[in-house]
Structure formats: structure tokens, C-alpha cells
C-alpha positions in Angstrom: 18.0 19.8 4.7 15.6 21.7 3.0 13.0 23.6 4.7 9.8 25.4 4.1 10.4 28.8 3.6 7.3 30.2 4.6 5.0 32.5 3.7 4.5 35.4 6.8 1.3 37.0 5.7 -1.1 34.1 6.2 -4.5 34.2 8.4 -3.5 30.6 9.0 -0.6 28.4 9.5 -1.7 23.9 8.8 1.7 21.8 10.0 0.0 18.2 8.6 3.4 15.2 10.2 3.6 11.8 9.0 6.8 9.3 9.2 7.7 8.0 7.1 6.7 3.7 7.8 4.8 2.5 4.1 3.5 4.6 2.1 0.4 5.0 3.7 0.4 8.1 5.6 2.3 10.1 3.1 -0.5 10.1 0.8 -2.6 10.4 3.8 -1.2 13.4 4.1 -0.3 14.7 1.5 -4.2 14.5 0.2 -5.6 16.5 3.6 -3.3 19.2 2.1 -4.4 19.0 -1.2 -8.2 19.3 -0.5 -7.2 22.1 2.2 -5.8 23.9 -1.2 -8.9 22.8 -3.4 -10.8 24.4 -0.7 -9.2 27.2 -0.2 -7.5 28.6 -3.5 -5.7 31.0 -1.7 -2.3 30.5 -0.7 -2.8 33.5 1.2 -5.2 32.8 3.6 -3.8 29.9 4.5 -0.6 27.7 4.2 0.1 24.1 4.0 2.8 22.6 5.3 3.7 18.8 5.2 7.4 17.3 7.2 8.1 14.2 8.8 9.2 14.5 12.1 9.9 12.6 14.8 12.3 10.5 12.6 14.7 13.4 11.8 15.4 13.2 15.9 17.7 10.7 16.3 19.2 7.2 15.5 17.2 5.2 17.9 13.5 6.7 15.9 15.3 6.5 12.6 16.2 2.8 12.8 12.0 2.1 14.1 11.2 3.5 10.8 13.8 1.6 9.0 13.2 -1.6 10.0 9.7 -1.3 9.7 10.5 -1.4 6.5 13.0 -4.0 5.8 10.0 -6.4 7.6 7.4 -4.7 5.3 9.7 -4.8 1.6 10.8 -8.9 3.1 9.2 -10.5 6.1 6.0 -9.3 6.5 5.0 -11.5 8.6 7.2 -11.2 11.3 6.0 -6.9 11.5 3.7 -8.8 14.3 6.4 -9.2 16.5 7.2 -5.3 15.9 3.8 -4.6 16.7 3.8 -6.8 20.0 7.0 -4.8 21.9 5.7 -1.0 20.2 2.5 -1.8 22.0 3.5 -3.5 25.0 7.3 -0.9 25.9 4.8 2.0 24.0 8.0 4.1 23.4 5.8 6.5 21.9 3.9 7.1 24.8 7.1 7.8 27.5 8.9 10.8 28.6 11.9 8.9 28.2 11.1 8.4 24.6 10.6 12.3 23.6 13.4 13.1 25.8 15.7 10.9 23.5 14.3 12.9 20.3 16.1 15.8 21.9 14.8 19.8 21.2 14.0 18.9 17.8 9.8 19.0 17.5 9.3 21.3 19.9 12.4 24.0 17.2 10.3 22.7 14.8 7.5 24.2 16.4 8.5 27.3 17.1 10.2 27.3 13.8 6.8 26.6 12.0 4.7 28.3 14.0 1.2 26.5 12.9 -2.0 27.5 14.2 -3.5 24.2 13.6 -1.4 20.3 13.5 -2.8 17.8 11.7 -1.0 13.8 12.9 -1.7 11.2 10.1 0.8 8.7 11.9 -0.1 6.8 16.0 4.4 7.2 16.2 3.3 11.4 16.2 1.0 12.1 17.8 1.7 11.8 21.9 6.0 13.6 20.8 4.0 16.2 19.1 1.4 17.1 22.1 4.5 16.8 24.6 6.6 19.3 22.1 3.1 21.4 22.6 3.4 22.1 25.9 7.5 22.5 25.7 6.6 25.8 22.9 4.0 27.3 25.0 1.3 27.1 22.2 -0.4 23.8 23.9 -4.0 25.5 23.5 -3.2 28.0 21.8 -2.3 25.9 18.7 -4.9 22.9 17.5 -4.0 19.6 17.4 -6.0 17.2 15.0 -5.4 13.6 14.4 -6.4 12.0 11.7 -7.0 8.5 11.8 -5.9 5.9 8.6 -6.6 2.5 10.4 -10.8 1.8 9.0 -11.4 -1.0 11.9 -11.0 -1.2 15.3 -7.6 -3.3 14.6 -5.6 -0.1 14.8 -2.6 1.6 16.5 -3.2 1.9 20.2 -1.0 5.5 19.4 -4.1 6.8 18.3 -5.5 7.4 21.3 -4.0 10.8 22.5 -6.3 12.5 24.8 -3.9 16.3 24.4 -5.8 15.9 20.9 -8.4 18.8 20.5 -9.7 16.5 18.2 -9.4 13.2 16.2 -11.2 11.7 12.9 -12.0 8.7 12.9 -12.5 6.6 9.5 -16.5 5.2 11.4 -17.5 3.6 14.6 -15.0 1.1 14.3 -12.5 2.6 15.2 -14.5 5.4 16.9 -14.9 2.6 19.9 -11.6 1.6 19.6 -10.6 4.7 20.7 -13.5 5.4 23.2 -12.1 2.1 25.0 -8.7 3.0 24.8 -9.6 6.4 26.7 -10.4 8.7 24.5 -13.6 10.6 25.1 -16.1 10.5 23.0 -17.1 14.3 22.2 -13.1 14.4 21.1 -13.8 12.2 18.5 -15.7 12.7 14.9 -16.0 10.0 12.7 -15.4 11.3 9.0 -14.3 8.9 6.2 -10.5 7.7 5.2 -8.4 11.1 3.7 -7.8 9.8 0.5 -6.4 11.4 -2.6 -8.6 13.9 -4.2 -7.4 12.6 -7.6 -9.2 9.3 -6.3 -12.3 11.1 -6.6 -11.6 13.0 -9.4 -12.2 11.3 -13.3 -9.4 9.5 -14.5 -6.8 12.4 -16.2 -5.7 9.3 -18.6 -8.3 7.4 -20.5 -8.0 2.9 -20.3 -7.3 3.2 -24.0 -4.3 5.8 -24.0 -3.3 3.9 -20.4 -2.7 0.8 -21.5 -1.5 1.2 -24.8 0.9 3.7 -22.8 2.8 -0.2 -21.3 2.3 -1.9 -24.3 -0.6 -3.6 -23.4 -4.2 -4.0 -25.4 -7.2 -1.8 -24.0 -9.8 -4.5 -24.7 -8.1 -7.3 -23.0 -8.7 -8.1 -18.8 -6.4 -6.4 -16.7 -4.9 -7.5 -13.4 -2.9 -4.5 -11.5 -0.4 -6.9 -8.8 0.1 -4.4 -6.3 3.6 -5.3 -4.3 2.6 -1.7 -2.0 5.0 1.2 -0.9 7.4 -1.7 0.2 7.2 -4.5 -2.9 6.0 -6.7 -0.5 3.9 -9.8 -0.3 3.6 -13.1 -2.8 4.0 -10.9 -5.8 6.4 -12.8 -8.0 3.7 -16.5 -6.9 0.7 -14.8 -7.1 2.3 -13.4 -11.4 3.3 -17.6 -12.1 0.0 -18.4 -10.5 -2.2 -16.0 -12.9 -0.4 -18.1 -15.6 -3.0 -20.9 -15.4 -5.8 -19.0 -16.3 -7.9 -19.7 -19.6 -9.3 -16.4 -19.7 -7.1 -14.0 -22.0 -5.8 -11.7 -19.4 -2.5 -9.3 -19.0 -1.0 -7.5 -16.1 1.1 -5.3 -14.8 2.8 -5.6 -12.1 4.2 -2.9 -9.3 6.7 -3.7 -7.2 7.4 -0.5 -5.1 10.8 0.4 -3.1 12.5 -3.0 -3.6 14.5 -3.5 -6.6 15.4 -7.0 -5.9 11.2 -7.6 -6.7 11.2 -5.5 -9.8 14.7 -7.6 -11.3 12.9 -10.8 -10.8 9.5 -10.0 -12.2 10.8 -8.0 -14.4 12.9 -11.7 -15.8 10.1 -13.4 -15.1 8.0 -11.5 -17.5 10.5 -12.6 -20.2 9.4 -15.8 -20.0 5.3 -15.5 -19.3 3.1 -16.0 -21.8 1.0 -13.3 -20.5 1.4 -9.7 -21.9 2.8 -7.6 -18.8 4.3 -4.2 -17.4 6.5 -4.4 -15.4 6.7 -0.9 -12.8 8.2 0.0 -9.4 5.7 2.7 -9.3 3.1 4.7 -11.3 2.2 9.0 -10.9 -1.0 7.9 -12.4 -2.2 5.0 -10.1 -5.4 6.7 -10.1 -5.9 6.6 -14.1 -4.7 3.0 -13.6 -6.8 1.7 -11.0 -9.4 3.0 -13.9 -7.9 1.9 -16.7 -7.7 -1.9 -15.1 -10.3 -4.9 -13.7 -9.1 -6.5 -10.9 -6.4 -4.8 -8.3 -4.9 -7.5 -6.2 -3.1 -6.3 -3.2 -2.0 -7.1 0.6 -5.0 -5.5 2.5 -3.5 -1.6 3.7 -5.6 0.8 4.5 -5.3 4.1 1.9 -4.7 1.9 -1.1 -8.0 -0.3 -0.7 -9.9 2.4 0.1 -8.8 4.4 -2.9 -9.7 1.5 -5.3 -13.4 1.4 -3.3 -13.1 5.2 -4.7 -12.7 3.6 -8.0 -14.7 1.1 -7.1 -11.9 -2.1 -8.8 -12.8 -5.1 -7.4 -9.8 -6.6 -5.4 -8.5 -10.6 -4.3 -6.3 -9.2 -0.6 -3.5 -11.2 -0.8 -3.2 -13.5 2.7 -0.5 -15.8 1.4 1.6 -14.0 3.6 0.0 -13.2 7.1 -1.0 -9.7 7.5 0.1 -7.1 9.4 -2.3 -7.3 13.2 -3.7 -3.1 11.6 -4.5 -4.1 8.4 -6.7 -7.4 9.4 -9.7 -5.8 10.6 -9.3 -3.4 7.0 -9.0 -7.3 4.9 -11.8 -8.6 7.3 -14.2 -5.7 6.3 -13.9 -5.3 3.2 -14.3 -9.2 2.4 -17.6 -8.8 4.3 -18.4 -6.3 2.3 -18.3 -7.8 -1.0 -15.5 -5.4 -2.0 -12.7 -8.4 -2.0 -12.4 -11.5 -2.0 -9.6 -13.2 0.0 -6.7 -15.0 -1.5 -5.9 -17.7 1.2 -4.1 -19.7 -0.7 -2.0 -19.2 -4.4 -4.3 -21.1 -5.9 -7.4 -19.0 -5.0 -6.8 -16.8 -7.5 -7.4 -18.7 -10.5 -10.6 -18.7 -9.5 -11.4 -15.2 -8.4 -10.0 -14.2 -11.9 -12.1 -17.2 -14.0 -15.1 -15.7 -12.4 -15.0 -12.1 -11.9 -17.2 -9.6 -13.7 -16.6 -6.8 -15.8 -19.5 -4.4 -15.2 -20.3 -1.4 -17.1 -19.9 2.1 -15.6 -18.3 0.3 -12.5 -17.6 3.9 -11.3 -20.8 4.5 -10.6 -22.0 1.7 -9.2 -23.2 2.8 -5.4 -21.4 0.9 -2.4 -22.3 -0.3 0.5 -23.0 2.5 3.2 -21.3 -0.2 6.3 -18.6 1.4 8.1 -18.7 4.5 6.0 -18.1 2.5 3.0 -19.8 4.8 0.7 -18.2 8.1 2.0 -15.6 7.6 -1.0 -15.0 11.5 -0.6 -14.4 12.1 3.5 -11.2 14.0 2.3 -12.8 17.2 1.8 -15.4 17.1 4.8 -12.6 16.6 6.9 -10.8 19.3 5.6 -13.4 21.9 6.5 -13.2 20.5 9.5 -9.6 21.2 10.3 -9.7 24.8 8.0 -13.1 25.1 10.8 -9.7 25.4 13.4 -8.4 28.3 11.3 
């Protein structure tokens, strides 16, 4: 296992913790790191360390992570049962669950010696709070939680009373945290932790990016994404896009799903639509700028990255959304930032009626529920730095 080599001379060390369930939490962790480093620009005064913690502690926690990702990839409609079990038993909030972790969380805190610990994952928070007590740093090291569920449909694990501060995306999440027992003065409403690259101009322009993919920069372009896990109804949606009468082309992201990647490459060979099939891209922010419509599931980080790019969305509801994502879906539909894809034929009408806006990324966003606070990551970073 590769451990971060720490700079012993820094004034403030910030330790960001996450778990690899889906891709959003890692992106949130990286967003916080990037924003802090962009603001500070001095590695001698502030050091940021990002690591997974809990899933490395034992085989059971590793199994929970892998099971979640398996369901997300292959049986997303079963994730609700996983949710119900976790919410009923709350293993991440029990002393027994923590004891099964052994000394790894405590030892990690002792090794890193952070000034501030930041969690961006609901299953990590209570274990971190207990590990801080065992490490003898509770009350000295500050503990900040950055919530990545932008609605009231959030995991109860976000509500950790030992946190010095919980940063909520909006009023909906704040009100739910209060319902779960968090004192209002421990909550700060700021916004979603979107990676800075989605806030800056695209590093690769539409013409260069689409030409590199073998596509026509002048053609209506649909970005069809299976998310980090490569789940959802990607294949069925792609087949139905053949019925659209207006000229279009498609970029398909298959995520960490080799079976889907193989299937979509085979479908591409039989399709009349110009298509690029990828597992993932390092230039998602540029790709979102280059495309005209995103078809995706309702993941909090992905959809808010699209909001930052003012990219219209069609949300895949053909596969039942995960419980923590349903609130996000409803909010985006209500704000007219996304259209629901309740049956596969809906995609035809959505694409046929899609209007292409000039200067799209300069358009104003709705103010409801902080949807217009796309640059919130910098205020999140400043808030975390204030604890140094």
C-alpha cells in the first residue's frame, strides 16, 4: 500500500477521507483538494492528503463497498434494499462496527497528524469521530463534513454530532440534518463540491475534442453516460436514439463496466449514428462543454457538474433511482434543468425538441436550493482553511 510522504514542516495539514462507493465521493474529495491548493498555492504552509480509510480496515467493510458498486453496475434497482439495511442497522454508527475496524482509523490519524479532518462520505463520519477520540485529538483536531447529497433524501450517516461543522449543499439538506439531531449552529449552507475544472473554461474546445473522437463538431451531440459504474439503461436508450429524425451523433461513456463497453462497441458497428464509445475520459469537463445534451442517472456530483456547464439533461428513470438520488432528480426537474426519462421512447421527444442555446455557459441559473452557487467549492475550501 502506497502511503503519502508528508511534509513535516507545514503549518496546517488537511486530511480528506472518502470511500470508493461510486465515483462521486472521490470527485468531491479531489474537488476540495484542488480548490484548497488553488487558493493557497504554497505547499510549505498547507498540505492536503486524500485517502480512503474505512474500506481498508477489514474484509467486511471492503465487501460492503464492493457490494454497493456491484449493485450500482448491475442491479441499480436493488440498491434501495442496501439502503434500507444500512439505515435500519446503521453499522457505521455502532461501537461494534468501529471495533471491527481494528486500529487502522486511529493509526491513520496518528500517522497523518492532521490539523483538520474532512469527510466527504456518510459511512466514514462516525468511525472518524471515534478514531479521533482514541487518537487523543478530539477537541484539538477539527472535524468537518462536506455533504454531497443535495436534497432531503440523504444518508443518515451524514448527521454526526461530533463534527465541528457540517457543510450542507442547500436548505433541503440542512433541514434534514436538523431533523436528524444536528444543531443548526453546526451547519453551514454553502453548496456542492464541484471540481474547479468544471468552473473554468474548457481546456479543449468543441471542434478539437469532437474531431479527435471522429465526430462532426457541427452536429447535435448527445453524451450518454452510465456513470462511474456503467449502470442504467444505456443500451436501450442508444437503440431508441436511432428513431430520432434530426441529425445527431453520440458519445457513450461506459464507466467501470467492461461488459457494457463491449456491448456498446458492438452496437456502434450496427448503428446509423456516428458514435464514439469510451470507458471514461480525463476531459469530462471539456466533453460536457462540447455536447448538447447529457443523458445520465441522477448522481449528485455528475448532475451538478452538468449544471455548472449549463448542459441540459435527460435523467434516466428507466432504472429505479437510488433513494439518495431521487430528491436530486425531482429538484432538477422542478428547476427545468433536466427532463425525466420515464419510458425509453421519451428520449426521442426530448432530443427532437432540444433547443441549442448560444453562449450557453453564460446563462443564468435558478437560485432555488443554491443551484446557482456553482463555485461553492471555493467557499468550502475557505471555510476548511479557516480551521487552520
